[in-house]
N, C-alpha and C positions, 0 to 999 in steps of 0.2 A: 854898866846897865844891869840893874838887879831886879828888873821886872821879871814877872813869869811869862814865858812863852807858852802857849797852849796851841796845839795841832788839833783842830776840829775835824778830824778824820780817823777812821778806823783802818784806812789802807796801810798795809805793811810797806808798800813801796814809797809812799809819801814819807813814812817814819824813817825808812832807810836812806833817803835823799836827805832829810834834815840832819841825820847824824853824819851822813858823808861830809856836810859843810860845817860841821862841829857844833851845831846849835845844841844847846840844853833845853829841853821841853818837856811838857807834859801831854799826854794824849787824853783828849776828852771829847770823843766823837759826838758830833752834832747828830741829834735825832731828827732832825728836820728832814720831811719827805721829800724826795726827788721827784718832782713830776715834770716829766720831759714832754708831756702833751699839752703844749701851750702855744699861744699864737705869737710868741716872741721869735725873733731871728735867733739862730744857734749862738751868736755872740751875746746878745743881750739875755738869753736864757742861762747860760753859764755864769755870767757876771751876777745875775739876779740870785741863782741857786747858791753861788760862793757867799755872796752878802748875807743871805737869809741864815746859812749855815753858822757863818761868823756870829751873827746877831743873837741866834738861838744859844750858841755856847757862851757868849759873853754875858748872858744873864746869871750865869752860874758863877762868873768870875769877874767882880767889879773892878778888878785893878790888874789887868793883865793885857798882854798883846796876843791876839787871836789870829791864827793862819789858817784860812778855809780855801779849799778848791773844789772845783768841779769840772770833769773832763767828759768830753762827747766826741764821737766820730761823726763827720757829715760826708755823706755820698750823694752827689746830685742835688743839694739842697735839702736831703731827708736825713734826720738824725738817725745815727746807728748807735743804739744803745748797748746794753750788756744782756747777752744771752743767759737765760736760766736753765736751758736745757740743751743737750747735744745736738737735737734737731735744729733749734733756733740758731746755735753756732754754726752748724753746716750751711744753712741758708745764708748767714751773714758772710762766711767765709767763701762761698761760691760768688755771691753778690760782689765782693771786693776783689775777687780774683782777676788779675790782669788790669786793675784800674788804679787810679789815684783817689784819694780821698783826704780831707783834712781832719786833724785833731785839734780841736779847740778847748782850751782851759780857761775857765774863769778863776781869778785868784783875787782873794780879799785878805787884807791885813787890817785888824781893827784894834784900837786902843780902846778898851772898855772904860778907862778912868776918864779919858778925854772926849769919847764918843767920836773919834777921828778915824775915817776910814781911807784905805788906798785901795782901788780896785782896778785890775788890769784884765785883758784877754791876750792870750798867746795862741797862734795858729800855726801849725806845721802840716806840710803837705807829705803824705806817705803814699809811697808806690809799692803795691803788692805784686808779686811776680804772677804769672799764670800758673794756677795750681791745678794739678790732675786730681781726679776724685780719690785715688789712692793716697795722695800727700794730704788731702784734706781729711780723710779718715785716719790716717796715721797720726796727724796732729790732734785731731778729736780724741783718740786713743789716749793720748797723754793727760787730759783732763785740764790743761792748761788754759784752754780758751774759755772755759766757764767763768762768768761774773767778770769779764774784761771787756771794756768798751772795744766794739768791733771784733770781738771773739779771739783776739791774739794779744800775746804779750811781747813787746818788742825787747825787753830785757831778759826774755828766757828763750826757749826754743823757737818761739815765733820770729825771733831775728832773722832765721833762714827763709821766712817767706816774703820779707822786706827787701825789695831791690834797691831802694834808696829813700832818703828823707831830704826835704828842704825846710830847713828851720831848726828849732830846739829839740834835740833828742829827749831832753828831760821832760819837755812837755808831754811827748808820747807816752813816757812812763808814768806822768800823772802830775807832775809838779815842775813848772818851769823855773829852773833855779836862778837864771840871770833875772827875770822879772821879780822874783822873790826878793832877791838882794836889793834891787832898786827899791822896792816897796819898803822893805824893813829900814833902809837909809833913812826914809822920811820920818821914822819912828825913833831914829838914834841908834838902831841896832846895825853895826858895821860888820860885815862878813870878812872884808879885807881891810 
């Protein structure tokens, strides 16, 4: 397979996960806006956003295989996005404390030469331990919670606030590797 693989994301976590599975790729982050205020279900929203990101990046790469993803948290049917301030992060962590929520990723692989796509959604349940105000403040002080869906990073210090997960760990990091491998297989890219 001599086709160029493009990761349509600036996420350092997604980049590391692709490296982890031995893929050679170029990063060309999609500049498609992420509008999470839509009437779509969370599953349809992330599928749509990942597909739109892949299509936007494909316009610049007419003969490549594009990988795009979008990840959100959902608590009680409500989307939990990325906090932009410490105060927003505090409110999110207080809301998630002692509860379970789902992390849903929309994943799209697009062959720009054939205009063929494969899109999946992956959902993982995450159980957050009951957090004290001191624990929340100490976590906020690390700065790790900013710009992370749900205000925590499971692959970092946020791991200590997660009691358990049911589903794909890599989905919570931001790129479900098993689903990605299955999608890539449809395009002749074999990871194993």
